[in-house]
Biopython code that builds the backbone (N, CA, C, O; Angstrom):
import numpy as np
from Bio.PDB.StructureBuilder import StructureBuilder

atoms = [
    (1, "MET", "N", (40.350, -18.813, 65.991)),
    (1, "MET", "CA", (39.277, -18.353, 65.168)),
    (1, "MET", "C", (38.173, -19.383, 65.124)),
    (1, "MET", "O", (38.396, -20.587, 65.247)),
    (2, "SER", "N", (37.039, -18.890, 64.953)),
    (2, "SER", "CA", (35.861, -19.738, 64.968)),
    (2, "SER", "C", (35.472, -20.084, 63.539)),
    (2, "SER", "O", (35.627, -19.252, 62.644)),
    (3, "ASP", "N", (34.969, -21.297, 63.303)),
    (3, "ASP", "CA", (34.534, -21.721, 61.966)),
    (3, "ASP", "C", (33.084, -21.350, 61.687)),
    (3, "ASP", "O", (32.552, -21.723, 60.642)),
    (4, "GLN", "N", (32.455, -20.653, 62.558)),
    (4, "GLN", "CA", (31.063, -20.281, 62.362)),
    (4, "GLN", "C", (30.984, -19.004, 61.526)),
    (4, "GLN", "O", (31.813, -18.101, 61.637)),
    (5, "ILE", "N", (29.964, -18.970, 60.696)),
    (5, "ILE", "CA", (29.710, -17.802, 59.845)),
    (5, "ILE", "C", (28.774, -16.867, 60.592)),
    (5, "ILE", "O", (27.747, -17.300, 61.114)),
    (6, "PRO", "N", (29.121, -15.602, 60.646)),
    (6, "PRO", "CA", (28.227, -14.678, 61.323)),
    (6, "PRO", "C", (26.907, -14.574, 60.550)),
    (6, "PRO", "O", (26.917, -14.497, 59.321)),
    (7, "THR", "N", (25.803, -14.571, 61.242)),
    (7, "THR", "CA", (24.473, -14.551, 60.617)),
    (7, "THR", "C", (23.789, -13.205, 60.710)),
    (7, "THR", "O", (22.627, -13.088, 60.318)),
    (8, "ASP", "N", (24.450, -12.201, 61.203)),
    (8, "ASP", "CA", (23.779, -10.922, 61.371)),
    (8, "ASP", "C", (23.637, -10.141, 60.055)),
    (8, "ASP", "O", (22.844, -9.201, 60.002)),
    (9, "HIS", "N", (24.353, -10.483, 59.023)),
    (9, "HIS", "CA", (24.219, -9.760, 57.754)),
    (9, "HIS", "C", (23.663, -10.652, 56.626)),
    (9, "HIS", "O", (23.727, -10.236, 55.469)),
    (10, "ILE", "N", (23.143, -11.806, 56.888)),
    (10, "ILE", "CA", (22.539, -12.680, 55.875)),
    (10, "ILE", "C", (21.102, -12.202, 55.652)),
    (10, "ILE", "O", (20.332, -12.079, 56.605)),
    (11, "PRO", "N", (20.739, -11.932, 54.379)),
    (11, "PRO", "CA", (19.375, -11.459, 54.109)),
    (11, "PRO", "C", (18.359, -12.567, 54.406)),
    (11, "PRO", "O", (18.607, -13.752, 54.184)),
    (12, "THR", "N", (17.209, -12.126, 54.917)),
    (12, "THR", "CA", (16.159, -13.090, 55.233)),
    (12, "THR", "C", (15.225, -13.319, 54.059)),
    (12, "THR", "O", (14.528, -14.333, 54.015)),
    (13, "GLU", "N", (15.197, -12.391, 53.101)),
    (13, "GLU", "CA", (14.352, -12.553, 51.916)),
    (13, "GLU", "C", (15.163, -13.221, 50.821)),
    (13, "GLU", "O", (16.380, -13.050, 50.757)),
    (14, "PRO", "N", (14.493, -13.987, 49.949)),
    (14, "PRO", "CA", (15.247, -14.639, 48.866)),
    (14, "PRO", "C", (15.761, -13.607, 47.866)),
    (14, "PRO", "O", (15.086, -12.622, 47.567)),
    (15, "VAL", "N", (16.930, -13.844, 47.369)),
    (15, "VAL", "CA", (17.535, -12.965, 46.369)),
    (15, "VAL", "C", (16.986, -13.367, 45.008)),
    (15, "VAL", "O", (17.028, -14.546, 44.656)),
    (16, "PRO", "N", (16.465, -12.403, 44.224)),
    (16, "PRO", "CA", (15.935, -12.762, 42.903)),
    (16, "PRO", "C", (17.048, -13.244, 41.989)),
    (16, "PRO", "O", (18.105, -12.622, 41.880)),
    (17, "VAL", "N", (16.785, -14.359, 41.340)),
    (17, "VAL", "CA", (17.740, -14.933, 40.402)),
    (17, "VAL", "C", (17.250, -14.596, 38.999)),
    (17, "VAL", "O", (16.094, -14.858, 38.669)),
    (18, "PRO", "N", (18.119, -14.017, 38.171)),
    (18, "PRO", "CA", (17.665, -13.686, 36.808)),
    (18, "PRO", "C", (17.320, -14.957, 36.039)),
    (18, "PRO", "O", (18.097, -15.911, 35.994)),
    (19, "GLY", "N", (16.136, -14.942, 35.437)),
    (19, "GLY", "CA", (15.672, -16.081, 34.658)),
    (19, "GLY", "C", (15.806, -15.787, 33.168)),
    (19, "GLY", "O", (16.498, -14.852, 32.767)),
    (20, "PRO", "N", (15.145, -16.586, 32.370)),
    (20, "PRO", "CA", (15.197, -16.326, 30.932)),
    (20, "PRO", "C", (14.529, -14.989, 30.614)),
    (20, "PRO", "O", (13.506, -14.635, 31.201)),
    (21, "ALA", "N", (15.122, -14.262, 29.681)),
    (21, "ALA", "CA", (14.591, -12.951, 29.313)),
    (21, "ALA", "C", (13.246, -13.114, 28.626)),
    (21, "ALA", "O", (13.076, -13.984, 27.771)),
    (22, "THR", "N", (12.307, -12.287, 28.997)),
    (22, "THR", "CA", (10.997, -12.311, 28.332)),
    (22, "THR", "C", (11.071, -11.415, 27.119)),
    (22, "THR", "O", (11.684, -10.348, 27.171)),
    (23, "PRO", "N", (10.446, -11.839, 26.010)),
    (23, "PRO", "CA", (10.500, -11.006, 24.812)),
    (23, "PRO", "C", (9.717, -9.718, 25.038)),
    (23, "PRO", "O", (8.723, -9.712, 25.764)),
    (24, "PRO", "N", (10.163, -8.632, 24.419)),
    (24, "PRO", "CA", (9.445, -7.368, 24.598)),
    (24, "PRO", "C", (8.064, -7.437, 23.962)),
    (24, "PRO", "O", (7.869, -8.090, 22.936)),
    (25, "VAL", "N", (7.127, -6.768, 24.576)),
    (25, "VAL", "CA", (5.768, -6.705, 24.041)),
    (25, "VAL", "C", (5.769, -5.695, 22.906)),
    (25, "VAL", "O", (6.215, -4.561, 23.085)),
    (26, "PRO", "N", (5.270, -6.098, 21.730)),
    (26, "PRO", "CA", (5.287, -5.159, 20.614)),
    (26, "PRO", "C", (4.391, -3.955, 20.903)),
    (26, "PRO", "O", (3.261, -4.108, 21.369)),
    (27, "GLY", "N", (4.895, -2.786, 20.628)),
    (27, "GLY", "CA", (4.136, -1.561, 20.814)),
    (27, "GLY", "C", (3.303, -1.257, 19.588)),
    (27, "GLY", "O", (3.293, -2.038, 18.636)),
    (28, "PRO", "N", (2.605, -0.132, 19.596)),
    (28, "PRO", "CA", (1.795, 0.218, 18.434)),
    (28, "PRO", "C", (2.687, 0.456, 17.217)),
    (28, "PRO", "O", (3.738, 1.090, 17.315)),
    (29, "GLY", "N", (2.251, -0.060, 16.073)),
    (29, "GLY", "CA", (3.004, 0.110, 14.843)),
    (29, "GLY", "C", (4.072, -0.933, 14.606)),
    (29, "GLY", "O", (4.786, -0.858, 13.606)),
    (30, "THR", "N", (4.206, -1.919, 15.506)),
    (30, "THR", "CA", (5.194, -2.974, 15.298)),
    (30, "THR", "C", (4.501, -4.318, 15.336)),
    (30, "THR", "O", (3.463, -4.480, 15.978)),
    (31, "SER", "N", (5.080, -5.275, 14.644)),
    (31, "SER", "CA", (4.532, -6.622, 14.621)),
    (31, "SER", "C", (5.197, -7.454, 15.700)),
    (31, "SER", "O", (6.064, -6.964, 16.424)),
    (32, "ALA", "N", (4.792, -8.720, 15.810)),
    (32, "ALA", "CA", (5.350, -9.608, 16.830)),
    (32, "ALA", "C", (6.836, -9.862, 16.598)),
    (32, "ALA", "O", (7.559, -10.195, 17.536)),
    (33, "THR", "N", (7.297, -9.707, 15.358)),
    (33, "THR", "CA", (8.715, -9.914, 15.070)),
    (33, "THR", "C", (9.544, -8.670, 15.358)),
    (33, "THR", "O", (10.766, -8.695, 15.218)),
    (34, "GLY", "N", (8.893, -7.586, 15.758)),
    (34, "GLY", "CA", (9.614, -6.363, 16.060)),
    (34, "GLY", "C", (9.785, -5.443, 14.864)),
    (34, "GLY", "O", (10.348, -4.357, 14.998)),
    (35, "ARG", "N", (9.319, -5.851, 13.717)),
    (35, "ARG", "CA", (9.439, -5.025, 12.518)),
    (35, "ARG", "C", (8.267, -4.057, 12.447)),
    (35, "ARG", "O", (7.178, -4.359, 12.934)),
    (36, "THR", "N", (8.481, -2.923, 11.855)),
    (36, "THR", "CA", (7.431, -1.932, 11.703)),
    (36, "THR", "C", (6.438, -2.389, 10.641)),
    (36, "THR", "O", (6.825, -2.811, 9.552)),
    (37, "ARG", "N", (5.149, -2.298, 10.977)),
    (37, "ARG", "CA", (4.115, -2.677, 10.019)),
    (37, "ARG", "C", (3.921, -1.566, 9.001)),
    (37, "ARG", "O", (4.037, -0.389, 9.344)),
    (38, "PRO", "N", (3.628, -1.920, 7.747)),
    (38, "PRO", "CA", (3.374, -0.881, 6.750)),
    (38, "PRO", "C", (2.074, -0.147, 7.076)),
    (38, "PRO", "O", (1.126, -0.737, 7.595)),
    (39, "THR", "N", (2.046, 1.127, 6.768)),
    (39, "THR", "CA", (0.863, 1.944, 7.009)),
    (39, "THR", "C", (0.219, 2.331, 5.686)),
    (39, "THR", "O", (0.765, 2.077, 4.612)),
    (40, "ARG", "N", (-0.945, 2.947, 5.785)),
    (40, "ARG", "CA", (-1.615, 3.413, 4.563)),
    (40, "ARG", "C", (-0.792, 4.483, 3.871)),
    (40, "ARG", "O", (-0.744, 4.537, 2.642)),
    (41, "ILE", "N", (-0.151, 5.324, 4.646)),
    (41, "ILE", "CA", (0.657, 6.389, 4.054)),
    (41, "ILE", "C", (1.831, 5.799, 3.285)),
    (41, "ILE", "O", (2.153, 6.277, 2.197)),
    (42, "SER", "N", (2.478, 4.770, 3.829)),
    (42, "SER", "CA", (3.603, 4.166, 3.104)),
    (42, "SER", "C", (3.106, 3.507, 1.825)),
    (42, "SER", "O", (3.784, 3.548, 0.799)),
    (43, "GLY", "N", (1.924, 2.899, 1.882)),
    (43, "GLY", "CA", (1.339, 2.331, 0.665)),
    (43, "GLY", "C", (1.035, 3.395, -0.363)),
    (43, "GLY", "O", (1.194, 3.173, -1.564)),
    (44, "THR", "N", (0.596, 4.559, 0.106)),
    (44, "THR", "CA", (0.313, 5.668, -0.805)),
    (44, "THR", "C", (1.590, 6.155, -1.466)),
    (44, "THR", "O", (1.599, 6.470, -2.656)),
    (45, "TRP", "N", (2.676, 6.217, -0.689)),
    (45, "TRP", "CA", (3.943, 6.653, -1.268)),
    (45, "TRP", "C", (4.419, 5.680, -2.339)),
    (45, "TRP", "O", (4.937, 6.110, -3.370)),
    (46, "VAL", "N", (4.259, 4.407, -2.121)),
    (46, "VAL", "CA", (4.644, 3.416, -3.126)),
    (46, "VAL", "C", (3.807, 3.616, -4.389)),
    (46, "VAL", "O", (4.332, 3.570, -5.501)),
    (47, "ALA", "N", (2.502, 3.839, -4.213)),
    (47, "ALA", "CA", (1.627, 4.062, -5.369)),
    (47, "ALA", "C", (2.019, 5.330, -6.120)),
    (47, "ALA", "O", (1.989, 5.353, -7.351)),
    (48, "VAL", "N", (2.385, 6.377, -5.401)),
    (48, "VAL", "CA", (2.806, 7.627, -6.052)),
    (48, "VAL", "C", (4.089, 7.397, -6.854)),
    (48, "VAL", "O", (4.209, 7.882, -7.979)),
    (49, "LEU", "N", (5.037, 6.669, -6.293)),
    (49, "LEU", "CA", (6.286, 6.406, -7.012)),
    (49, "LEU", "C", (6.042, 5.575, -8.271)),
    (49, "LEU", "O", (6.634, 5.838, -9.318)),
    (50, "VAL", "N", (5.173, 4.579, -8.167)),
    (50, "VAL", "CA", (4.839, 3.770, -9.343)),
    (50, "VAL", "C", (4.148, 4.639, -10.396)),
    (50, "VAL", "O", (4.427, 4.510, -11.588)),
    (51, "ALA", "N", (3.252, 5.518, -9.960)),
    (51, "ALA", "CA", (2.556, 6.403, -10.899)),
    (51, "ALA", "C", (3.535, 7.338, -11.604)),
    (51, "ALA", "O", (3.383, 7.608, -12.795)),
    (52, "ILE", "N", (4.530, 7.831, -10.882)),
    (52, "ILE", "CA", (5.531, 8.709, -11.501)),
    (52, "ILE", "C", (6.302, 7.962, -12.585)),
    (52, "ILE", "O", (6.550, 8.512, -13.658)),
    (53, "VAL", "N", (6.680, 6.718, -12.315)),
    (53, "VAL", "CA", (7.405, 5.919, -13.311)),
    (53, "VAL", "C", (6.530, 5.691, -14.544)),
    (53, "VAL", "O", (7.004, 5.806, -15.674)),
    (54, "VAL", "N", (5.258, 5.369, -14.325)),
    (54, "VAL", "CA", (4.334, 5.154, -15.453)),
    (54, "VAL", "C", (4.180, 6.431, -16.261)),
    (54, "VAL", "O", (4.173, 6.381, -17.491)),
    (55, "LEU", "N", (4.055, 7.573, -15.598)),
    (55, "LEU", "CA", (3.904, 8.843, -16.317)),
    (55, "LEU", "C", (5.151, 9.189, -17.121)),
    (55, "LEU", "O", (5.044, 9.757, -18.208)),
    (56, "VAL", "N", (6.334, 8.854, -16.602)),
    (56, "VAL", "CA", (7.564, 9.098, -17.365)),
    (56, "VAL", "C", (7.565, 8.245, -18.629)),
    (56, "VAL", "O", (7.930, 8.723, -19.703)),
    (57, "PHE", "N", (7.154, 6.973, -18.502)),
    (57, "PHE", "CA", (7.080, 6.117, -19.689)),
    (57, "PHE", "C", (6.052, 6.648, -20.691)),
    (57, "PHE", "O", (6.292, 6.612, -21.898)),
    (58, "LEU", "N", (4.918, 7.137, -20.206)),
    (58, "LEU", "CA", (3.912, 7.716, -21.112)),
    (58, "LEU", "C", (4.460, 8.948, -21.821)),
    (58, "LEU", "O", (4.235, 9.129, -23.017)),
    (59, "LEU", "N", (5.168, 9.781, -21.099)),
    (59, "LEU", "CA", (5.746, 10.975, -21.713)),
    (59, "LEU", "C", (6.743, 10.600, -22.802)),
    (59, "LEU", "O", (6.734, 11.192, -23.882)),
    (60, "VAL", "N", (7.598, 9.627, -22.529)),
    (60, "VAL", "CA", (8.559, 9.169, -23.542)),
    (60, "VAL", "C", (7.811, 8.615, -24.754)),
    (60, "VAL", "O", (8.183, 8.893, -25.893)),
    (61, "PHE", "N", (6.750, 7.827, -24.509)),
    (61, "PHE", "CA", (5.965, 7.268, -25.607)),
    (61, "PHE", "C", (5.361, 8.373, -26.468)),
    (61, "PHE", "O", (5.430, 8.314, -27.696)),
    (62, "ILE", "N", (4.773, 9.374, -25.830)),
    (62, "ILE", "CA", (4.139, 10.458, -26.585)),
    (62, "ILE", "C", (5.187, 11.244, -27.373)),
    (62, "ILE", "O", (4.966, 11.575, -28.537)),
    (63, "LEU", "N", (6.319, 11.542, -26.747)),
    (63, "LEU", "CA", (7.352, 12.320, -27.435)),
    (63, "LEU", "C", (7.966, 11.560, -28.607)),
    (63, "LEU", "O", (8.454, 12.183, -29.550)),
    (64, "GLN", "N", (7.951, 10.226, -28.567)),
    (64, "GLN", "CA", (8.491, 9.450, -29.680)),
    (64, "GLN", "C", (7.458, 9.207, -30.775)),
    (64, "GLN", "O", (7.807, 8.711, -31.846)),
    (65, "ASN", "N", (6.195, 9.547, -30.530)),
    (65, "ASN", "CA", (5.129, 9.325, -31.509)),
    (65, "ASN", "C", (4.390, 10.630, -31.772)),
    (65, "ASN", "O", (3.191, 10.738, -31.513)),
    (66, "LEU", "N", (5.112, 11.613, -32.284)),
    (66, "LEU", "CA", (4.525, 12.927, -32.559)),
    (66, "LEU", "C", (4.012, 13.082, -33.983)),
    (66, "LEU", "O", (3.614, 14.180, -34.373)),
    (67, "THR", "N", (4.013, 12.026, -34.758)),
    (67, "THR", "CA", (3.500, 12.091, -36.121)),
    (67, "THR", "C", (2.008, 12.360, -36.070)),
    (67, "THR", "O", (1.274, 11.682, -35.350)),
    (68, "ASP", "N", (1.554, 13.352, -36.835)),
    (68, "ASP", "CA", (0.127, 13.686, -36.848)),
    (68, "ASP", "C", (-0.685, 12.620, -37.566)),
    (68, "ASP", "O", (-0.294, 12.110, -38.616)),
    (69, "VAL", "N", (-1.817, 12.303, -36.973)),
    (69, "VAL", "CA", (-2.760, 11.376, -37.585)),
    (69, "VAL", "C", (-4.141, 12.030, -37.548)),
    (69, "VAL", "O", (-4.435, 12.850, -36.678)),
    (70, "THR", "N", (-4.973, 11.649, -38.504)),
    (70, "THR", "CA", (-6.335, 12.175, -38.549)),
    (70, "THR", "C", (-7.256, 11.170, -37.882)),
    (70, "THR", "O", (-7.279, 9.996, -38.250)),
    (71, "ILE", "N", (-8.016, 11.637, -36.897)),
    (71, "ILE", "CA", (-8.951, 10.799, -36.147)),
    (71, "ILE", "C", (-10.359, 11.188, -36.567)),
    (71, "ILE", "O", (-10.711, 12.367, -36.568)),
    (72, "HIS", "N", (-11.161, 10.193, -36.925)),
    (72, "HIS", "CA", (-12.568, 10.414, -37.266)),
    (72, "HIS", "C", (-13.404, 9.803, -36.156)),
    (72, "HIS", "O", (-13.294, 8.611, -35.868)),
    (73, "PHE", "N", (-14.261, 10.645, -35.518)),
    (73, "PHE", "CA", (-15.086, 10.163, -34.410)),
    (73, "PHE", "C", (-16.422, 10.889, -34.428)),
    (73, "PHE", "O", (-16.478, 12.114, -34.318)),
    (74, "LEU", "N", (-17.491, 10.124, -34.568)),
    (74, "LEU", "CA", (-18.869, 10.648, -34.576)),
    (74, "LEU", "C", (-19.037, 11.809, -35.553)),
    (74, "LEU", "O", (-19.628, 12.835, -35.215)),
    (75, "GLY", "N", (-18.522, 11.642, -36.743)),
    (75, "GLY", "CA", (-18.673, 12.647, -37.793)),
    (75, "GLY", "C", (-17.674, 13.784, -37.716)),
    (75, "GLY", "O", (-17.638, 14.620, -38.619)),
    (76, "ALA", "N", (-16.868, 13.845, -36.677)),
    (76, "ALA", "CA", (-15.872, 14.911, -36.562)),
    (76, "ALA", "C", (-14.499, 14.360, -36.944)),
    (76, "ALA", "O", (-14.245, 13.159, -36.846)),
    (77, "SER", "N", (-13.638, 15.247, -37.373)),
    (77, "SER", "CA", (-12.267, 14.865, -37.725)),
    (77, "SER", "C", (-11.299, 15.710, -36.911)),
    (77, "SER", "O", (-11.458, 16.926, -36.798)),
    (78, "PHE", "N", (-10.298, 15.053, -36.348)),
    (78, "PHE", "CA", (-9.269, 15.733, -35.572)),
    (78, "PHE", "C", (-7.914, 15.316, -36.106)),
    (78, "PHE", "O", (-7.731, 14.181, -36.547)),
    (79, "THR", "N", (-6.977, 16.227, -36.065)),
    (79, "THR", "CA", (-5.595, 15.899, -36.398)),
    (79, "THR", "C", (-4.777, 16.114, -35.128)),
    (79, "THR", "O", (-4.573, 17.242, -34.678)),
    (80, "TRP", "N", (-4.320, 15.009, -34.571)),
    (80, "TRP", "CA", (-3.547, 15.025, -33.328)),
    (80, "TRP", "C", (-2.312, 14.163, -33.499)),
    (80, "TRP", "O", (-2.251, 13.329, -34.403)),
    (81, "PRO", "N", (-1.336, 14.359, -32.642)),
    (81, "PRO", "CA", (-0.199, 13.441, -32.647)),
    (81, "PRO", "C", (-0.656, 12.024, -32.275)),
    (81, "PRO", "O", (-1.575, 11.854, -31.473)),
    (82, "LEU", "N", (-0.016, 11.021, -32.858)),
    (82, "LEU", "CA", (-0.382, 9.623, -32.629)),
    (82, "LEU", "C", (-0.323, 9.255, -31.147)),
    (82, "LEU", "O", (-1.232, 8.593, -30.645)),
    (83, "GLY", "N", (0.724, 9.670, -30.442)),
    (83, "GLY", "CA", (0.875, 9.333, -29.021)),
    (83, "GLY", "C", (-0.260, 9.887, -28.178)),
    (83, "GLY", "O", (-0.759, 9.210, -27.279)),
    (84, "VAL", "N", (-0.672, 11.129, -28.466)),
    (84, "VAL", "CA", (-1.777, 11.745, -27.730)),
    (84, "VAL", "C", (-3.085, 11.016, -28.034)),
    (84, "VAL", "O", (-3.896, 10.799, -27.133)),
    (85, "SER", "N", (-3.295, 10.644, -29.278)),
    (85, "SER", "CA", (-4.512, 9.926, -29.661)),
    (85, "SER", "C", (-4.605, 8.586, -28.945)),
    (85, "SER", "O", (-5.667, 8.221, -28.441)),
    (86, "LEU", "N", (-3.491, 7.851, -28.900)),
    (86, "LEU", "CA", (-3.492, 6.566, -28.213)),
    (86, "LEU", "C", (-3.676, 6.740, -26.701)),
    (86, "LEU", "O", (-4.310, 5.907, -26.053)),
    (87, "LEU", "N", (-3.123, 7.817, -26.143)),
    (87, "LEU", "CA", (-3.306, 8.090, -24.721)),
    (87, "LEU", "C", (-4.788, 8.345, -24.413)),
    (87, "LEU", "O", (-5.314, 7.819, -23.433)),
    (88, "PHE", "N", (-5.458, 9.144, -25.242)),
    (88, "PHE", "CA", (-6.887, 9.379, -25.033)),
    (88, "PHE", "C", (-7.692, 8.094, -25.180)),
    (88, "PHE", "O", (-8.652, 7.878, -24.441)),
    (89, "ALA", "N", (-7.310, 7.241, -26.124)),
    (89, "ALA", "CA", (-8.012, 5.962, -26.278)),
    (89, "ALA", "C", (-7.833, 5.096, -25.026)),
    (89, "ALA", "O", (-8.781, 4.454, -24.572)),
    (90, "ALA", "N", (-6.620, 5.079, -24.472)),
    (90, "ALA", "CA", (-6.367, 4.297, -23.259)),
    (90, "ALA", "C", (-7.143, 4.863, -22.070)),
    (90, "ALA", "O", (-7.673, 4.103, -21.259)),
    (91, "ILE", "N", (-7.214, 6.186, -21.962)),
    (91, "ILE", "CA", (-7.978, 6.813, -20.880)),
    (91, "ILE", "C", (-9.459, 6.483, -21.022)),
    (91, "ILE", "O", (-10.125, 6.204, -20.026)),
    (92, "GLY", "N", (-9.978, 6.510, -22.236)),
    (92, "GLY", "CA", (-11.382, 6.151, -22.464)),
    (92, "GLY", "C", (-11.653, 4.706, -22.084)),
    (92, "GLY", "O", (-12.676, 4.410, -21.465)),
    (93, "GLY", "N", (-10.752, 3.803, -22.443)),
    (93, "GLY", "CA", (-10.920, 2.397, -22.072)),
    (93, "GLY", "C", (-10.859, 2.190, -20.566)),
    (93, "GLY", "O", (-11.648, 1.422, -20.015)),
    (94, "ALA", "N", (-9.936, 2.865, -19.897)),
    (94, "ALA", "CA", (-9.830, 2.757, -18.442)),
    (94, "ALA", "C", (-11.078, 3.314, -17.765)),
    (94, "ALA", "O", (-11.554, 2.745, -16.782)),
    (95, "ALA", "N", (-11.611, 4.421, -18.278)),
    (95, "ALA", "CA", (-12.830, 5.004, -17.703)),
    (95, "ALA", "C", (-14.013, 4.050, -17.865)),
    (95, "ALA", "O", (-14.846, 3.930, -16.967)),
    (96, "LEU", "N", (-14.082, 3.379, -19.004)),
    (96, "LEU", "CA", (-15.165, 2.420, -19.221)),
    (96, "LEU", "C", (-15.058, 1.238, -18.262)),
    (96, "LEU", "O", (-16.064, 0.807, -17.699)),
    (97, "VAL", "N", (-13.855, 0.713, -18.070)),
    (97, "VAL", "CA", (-13.646, -0.394, -17.141)),
    (97, "VAL", "C", (-13.980, 0.045, -15.710)),
    (97, "VAL", "O", (-14.600, -0.712, -14.963)),
    (98, "ALA", "N", (-13.571, 1.264, -15.322)),
    (98, "ALA", "CA", (-13.870, 1.771, -13.981)),
    (98, "ALA", "C", (-15.375, 1.934, -13.786)),
    (98, "ALA", "O", (-15.888, 1.652, -12.703)),
    (99, "LEU", "N", (-16.075, 2.375, -14.793)),
    (99, "LEU", "CA", (-17.526, 2.548, -14.703)),
    (99, "LEU", "C", (-18.223, 1.201, -14.509)),
    (99, "LEU", "O", (-19.111, 1.083, -13.664)),
    (100, "VAL", "N", (-17.835, 0.198, -15.271)),
    (100, "VAL", "CA", (-18.431, -1.136, -15.125)),
    (100, "VAL", "C", (-18.067, -1.724, -13.759)),
    (100, "VAL", "O", (-18.911, -2.344, -13.112)),
    (101, "GLY", "N", (-16.830, -1.538, -13.318)),
    (101, "GLY", "CA", (-16.418, -2.038, -12.007)),
    (101, "GLY", "C", (-17.190, -1.371, -10.875)),
    (101, "GLY", "O", (-17.593, -2.036, -9.921)),
    (102, "ALA", "N", (-17.399, -0.055, -10.977)),
    (102, "ALA", "CA", (-18.154, 0.662, -9.945)),
    (102, "ALA", "C", (-19.600, 0.176, -9.898)),
    (102, "ALA", "O", (-20.166, 0.025, -8.815)),
    (103, "ALA", "N", (-20.206, -0.070, -11.067)),
    (103, "ALA", "CA", (-21.575, -0.586, -11.097)),
    (103, "ALA", "C", (-21.650, -1.963, -10.434)),
    (103, "ALA", "O", (-22.605, -2.252, -9.714)),
    (104, "ARG", "N", (-20.659, -2.802, -10.670)),
    (104, "ARG", "CA", (-20.644, -4.134, -10.055)),
    (104, "ARG", "C", (-20.466, -4.048, -8.537)),
    (104, "ARG", "O", (-21.108, -4.791, -7.795)),
    (105, "ILE", "N", (-19.613, -3.161, -8.080)),
    (105, "ILE", "CA", (-19.415, -2.982, -6.635)),
    (105, "ILE", "C", (-20.707, -2.513, -5.978)),
    (105, "ILE", "O", (-21.075, -3.011, -4.914)),
    (106, "LEU", "N", (-21.397, -1.563, -6.598)),
    (106, "LEU", "CA", (-22.681, -1.099, -6.044)),
    (106, "LEU", "C", (-23.695, -2.228, -5.999)),
    (106, "LEU", "O", (-24.448, -2.343, -5.032)),
    (107, "GLN", "N", (-23.725, -3.060, -7.030)),
    (107, "GLN", "CA", (-24.632, -4.202, -7.061)),
    (107, "GLN", "C", (-24.329, -5.170, -5.918)),
    (107, "GLN", "O", (-25.251, -5.637, -5.249)),
    (108, "LEU", "N", (-23.069, -5.472, -5.687)),
    (108, "LEU", "CA", (-22.690, -6.385, -4.617)),
    (108, "LEU", "C", (-22.989, -5.796, -3.239)),
    (108, "LEU", "O", (-23.372, -6.530, -2.328)),
    (109, "ARG", "N", (-22.822, -4.497, -3.076)),
    (109, "ARG", "CA", (-23.146, -3.859, -1.794)),
    (109, "ARG", "C", (-24.643, -3.941, -1.506)),
    (109, "ARG", "O", (-25.046, -4.201, -0.372)),
    (110, "ARG", "N", (-25.457, -3.723, -2.518)),
    (110, "ARG", "CA", (-26.915, -3.857, -2.321)),
    (110, "ARG", "C", (-27.296, -5.273, -1.915)),
    (110, "ARG", "O", (-28.127, -5.472, -1.029)),
    (111, "GLN", "N", (-26.681, -6.258, -2.573)),
    (111, "GLN", "CA", (-26.970, -7.655, -2.217)),
    (111, "GLN", "C", (-26.506, -7.971, -0.803)),
    (111, "GLN", "O", (-27.168, -8.730, -0.096)),
    (112, "ALA", "N", (-25.397, -7.412, -0.385)),
    (112, "ALA", "CA", (-24.884, -7.674, 0.964)),
    (112, "ALA", "C", (-25.800, -7.069, 2.029)),
    (112, "ALA", "O", (-25.979, -7.650, 3.099)),
    (113, "LYS", "N", (-26.377, -5.903, 1.733)),
    (113, "LYS", "CA", (-27.295, -5.260, 2.687)),
    (113, "LYS", "C", (-28.598, -6.049, 2.815)),
    (113, "LYS", "O", (-29.185, -6.109, 3.895)),
    (114, "ARG", "N", (-29.047, -6.649, 1.721)),
    (114, "ARG", "CA", (-30.306, -7.384, 1.727)),
    (114, "ARG", "C", (-30.161, -8.778, 2.353)),
    (114, "ARG", "O", (-31.135, -9.349, 2.843)),
    (115, "ALA", "N", (-28.951, -9.311, 2.332)),
    (115, "ALA", "CA", (-28.734, -10.684, 2.826)),
    (115, "ALA", "C", (-28.983, -10.756, 4.327)),
    (115, "ALA", "O", (-28.547, -9.873, 5.065)),
    (116, "PRO", "N", (-29.680, -11.798, 4.792)),
    (116, "PRO", "CA", (-29.897, -11.935, 6.250)),
    (116, "PRO", "C", (-28.588, -12.293, 6.942)),
    (116, "PRO", "O", (-27.751, -13.008, 6.391)),
    (117, "HIS", "N", (-28.429, -11.791, 8.142)),
    (117, "HIS", "CA", (-27.187, -12.040, 8.889)),
    (117, "HIS", "C", (-27.357, -13.190, 9.819)),
    (117, "HIS", "O", (-26.421, -13.550, 10.533)),
]
sb = StructureBuilder()
sb.init_structure("model")
sb.init_model(0)
sb.init_chain("A")
sb.init_seg("    ")
for serial, (resi, resn, name, xyz) in enumerate(atoms, 1):
    if name == "N":
        sb.init_residue(resn, " ", resi, " ")
    sb.init_atom(name, np.array(xyz, "f"), 0.0, 1.0, " ", f" {name:<3s}", serial, name[0])
structure = sb.get_structure()
């Protein structure tokens, strides 16, 4: 027998050697860590769930404060349950804060448009 290796079946091209694995490229909706990024819709769902919890607490508050009270406002008198009266007062305060906040946002937008770039 001969000690020579037959060369008729040796490939002439180099055989690819597996190297270190490259990390996958993140697709749309995923971050570099591979986790899904939050979307506006998921944020909306969180806000809806928080709003539901707040409304349940408001309902419990109103149902526990059904004692009638007399409200005097601008010469008129109303008799409403205490919980409902306080809820209307809170809504009025929130509306006032939102109105002042909206006016400030409009003011800042006007200043931003006038500012040179």
